[in-house]
C-alpha positions in Angstrom: 92.9 -4.2 62.0 92.8 -8.0 61.6 93.9 -8.4 65.3 90.5 -7.0 66.3 88.3 -9.3 64.3 87.7 -12.0 66.9 87.3 -9.5 69.7 84.7 -7.4 67.9 83.0 -10.1 65.9 79.4 -9.2 66.7 80.0 -5.5 66.2 81.7 -6.2 62.8 78.9 -8.3 61.6 76.6 -5.4 62.3 78.9 -3.2 60.1 78.6 -5.7 57.3 74.9 -6.5 57.6 74.0 -4.5 54.4 76.2 -6.7 52.3 74.4 -9.2 50.0 77.3 -10.2 47.8 81.0 -10.7 48.2 83.2 -10.4 45.1 86.8 -11.6 45.0 90.0 -10.9 43.2 91.8 -14.1 42.2 95.6 -13.8 42.2 96.9 -13.4 45.8 93.3 -13.5 47.1 91.5 -16.8 46.3 94.8 -18.0 44.9 98.1 -18.2 46.7 100.6 -15.4 45.8 102.1 -16.2 42.4 105.4 -18.1 42.4 107.3 -17.1 39.4 109.3 -19.6 37.4 112.9 -19.1 36.7 112.4 -20.1 33.0 109.5 -20.5 30.6 111.5 -22.9 28.4 108.9 -25.7 28.7 106.2 -23.4 27.5 108.3 -22.0 24.7 109.1 -25.5 23.4 105.4 -26.4 23.4 104.6 -23.2 21.5 107.2 -23.9 18.9 105.9 -27.4 18.4 102.3 -26.2 18.1 103.3 -23.7 15.4 106.0 -25.9 13.8 108.6 -23.2 14.4 112.3 -23.7 13.7 115.1 -22.1 15.6 116.6 -21.8 19.1 114.2 -22.2 22.0 116.5 -19.8 24.0 116.0 -17.1 21.3 112.3 -17.6 21.3 112.1 -17.5 25.1 114.0 -14.2 25.2 111.7 -12.7 22.4 108.5 -13.9 24.0 109.4 -12.7 27.4 110.4 -9.2 26.1 107.1 -9.0 24.2 105.0 -10.3 27.1 106.4 -7.8 29.5 105.9 -5.0 27.0 102.3 -6.0 26.7 101.8 -6.1 30.4 103.3 -2.6 30.7 100.9 -1.4 28.0 97.9 -2.9 29.8 98.9 -1.3 33.1 99.3 2.1 31.5 96.1 1.9 29.4 93.9 -0.3 31.6 92.9 -2.1 28.4 93.1 -5.9 28.2 93.1 -7.8 24.9 91.7 -11.3 24.3 94.0 -14.2 23.6 93.6 -13.9 19.9 94.6 -10.3 19.7 97.4 -10.7 22.3 99.2 -13.3 20.2 98.5 -11.7 16.8 99.3 -8.1 17.8 101.9 -8.5 20.5 103.5 -11.9 20.9 103.8 -13.4 17.4 102.9 -10.7 14.9 105.3 -12.1 12.3 103.6 -15.5 12.1 100.6 -16.2 9.9 97.6 -14.5 11.5 95.0 -17.3 10.7 97.2 -20.0 12.2 98.1 -18.1 15.3 94.4 -17.1 15.8 93.3 -20.7 15.6 95.8 -21.8 18.3 95.6 -18.7 20.5 94.0 -20.3 23.5 96.4 -23.2 23.5 99.4 -20.9 23.0 98.2 -18.7 25.9 97.8 -21.7 28.2 101.3 -23.0 27.3 102.8 -19.6 28.1 100.8 -18.9 31.3 101.4 -22.4 32.8 105.2 -22.0 32.3 105.3 -18.5 33.9 104.7 -19.8 37.4 102.7 -21.9 39.9 99.1 -20.9 40.5 96.9 -22.7 43.0 94.1 -21.8 45.5 94.8 -21.0 49.1 94.4 -23.9 51.5 91.2 -22.4 53.0 89.6 -21.1 49.9 87.2 -24.0 49.3 86.0 -24.1 52.9 85.4 -20.3 53.0 83.6 -20.1 49.7 81.3 -23.0 50.6 80.5 -21.5 54.0 79.8 -18.0 52.6 77.5 -19.6 50.0 75.8 -21.6 52.8 75.2 -18.3 54.7 73.3 -17.0 51.7 75.8 -14.6 50.1 76.0 -14.2 46.4 79.6 -14.7 45.3 81.5 -13.4 42.3 85.0 -12.9 40.9 86.4 -9.8 39.2 90.0 -10.2 38.3 92.7 -8.9 35.9 93.7 -11.9 33.9 95.9 -12.7 30.9 93.7 -15.7 30.3 90.0 -16.2 29.8 90.1 -19.9 30.6 92.5 -20.3 33.5 90.2 -19.1 36.3 87.1 -21.2 35.3 89.3 -24.3 34.8 91.0 -23.9 38.2 87.6 -23.4 40.0 86.2 -26.5 38.2 89.3 -28.5 39.3 88.5 -27.6 42.9 84.7 -28.1 42.6 84.0 -24.4 43.2 82.8 -23.1 39.8 79.1 -23.6 40.7 79.3 -21.4 43.8 79.9 -18.2 41.8 77.1 -16.2 40.3 79.5 -14.3 37.9 83.1 -14.3 36.8 84.3 -11.1 35.1 87.9 -11.4 33.8 89.7 -8.5 32.1 90.7 -10.8 29.2 87.1 -11.2 28.2 85.8 -7.8 29.4 88.4 -5.6 27.7 89.2 -3.4 30.7 91.4 -3.8 33.8 91.2 -2.7 37.4 91.5 -0.1 38.8 89.0 0.9 36.1 85.7 0.2 38.1 83.7 -0.9 35.1 84.4 -4.6 35.7 82.9 -4.2 39.2 79.8 -2.5 37.8 79.4 -5.4 35.4 79.6 -7.9 38.2 77.1 -6.1 40.3 74.7 -5.9 37.3 75.2 -9.6 36.6 74.3 -10.4 40.3 71.3 -8.1 40.2 72.5 -6.1 43.2 73.5 -2.5 43.8 77.2 -1.7 44.2 76.4 -0.5 47.7 75.2 -4.0 48.6 78.6 -5.6 47.7 81.9 -6.1 49.4 85.2 -6.6 47.5 88.1 -8.7 48.7 91.5 -8.2 47.1 95.3 -8.1 47.8 96.3 -4.8 46.1 95.5 -1.3 47.3 96.2 0.3 44.0 93.9 -2.0 42.0 91.4 -3.7 44.2 90.7 -1.2 47.0 90.7 1.8 44.7 88.4 0.2 42.1 85.9 -0.9 44.7 85.9 2.6 46.3 85.4 4.1 42.8 82.5 1.7 42.2 80.8 2.6 45.4 81.0 -0.8 47.0 79.8 -1.0 50.6 83.1 -2.5 51.9 86.7 -3.2 50.9 88.6 -6.1 52.5 92.4 -6.1 51.9 94.1 -9.5 52.3 97.7 -8.8 53.2 100.3 -11.1 51.7 103.8 -11.5 53.0 106.0 -8.5 52.1 103.1 -6.4 51.1 102.4 -3.1 52.9 99.1 -2.4 54.6 99.2 1.0 53.0 100.2 1.9 49.4 102.7 4.9 49.4 101.1 6.1 46.1 97.7 6.4 47.9 98.5 7.4 51.5 94.9 8.3 52.2 93.3 5.3 50.6 92.6 2.6 53.2 90.6 -0.6 53.1 87.7 -1.0 55.5 89.2 -4.2 56.9 92.5 -5.9 56.7 93.0 -9.7 57.0 95.8 -12.1 56.7 93.9 -15.4 56.2 90.9 -15.8 54.0 89.1 -17.7 56.7 88.9 -14.4 58.7 86.1 -13.4 56.3 83.9 -15.7 58.3 84.2 -13.4 61.3 83.0 -10.5 59.2 80.2 -12.0 57.2 
């Protein structure tokens, strides 16, 4: 569908004329697709230093990764997301003193998350966000996130934090997409109806389905390399528009 955007620009803008707000996913959408690290050793060593832990970094790396992926599996199955304190106390380091782990949870989480892989905004994100804001759209973010601090910090680094009316992250909200409750919260924060919002994301089984469940006006799927246009689990679930570059949104809105 992205091939038709330029040809039918005026028609498409008529289709999107009811939209007052555009809400974005983060990973793979405003951010580039995640590049996974081969090792998290640097993060593990920092975590061990913060907690004054003795032992082999290799052993701790293996243990933390096993527990981290077990937690991720649990969140996908339950659609529940814990805050950093509970993640580290209940899942990642349950054998360590609770009070000490709790007091360091944000730093521990940052150390682990930063070592898992590279995360940066797309090259055209800043220009697109600023232009959509200039055109009068309310902007928001709804994203599944292991961290409550990573997204605000990244947006501030790029000078974009002030452009968003709301940021709803699963780590603070307690639920994950495809549960639509995060999208309802964002619409409420922005004082709009779900039917006045568009959602932009890179996953059919999380982003498109949650926006459809929430009754959003439009869903825009940004296709990343290697990702199918259609999810085999949901053969009848299709986004309203498919794009490849974030800048193509400026042809829609």
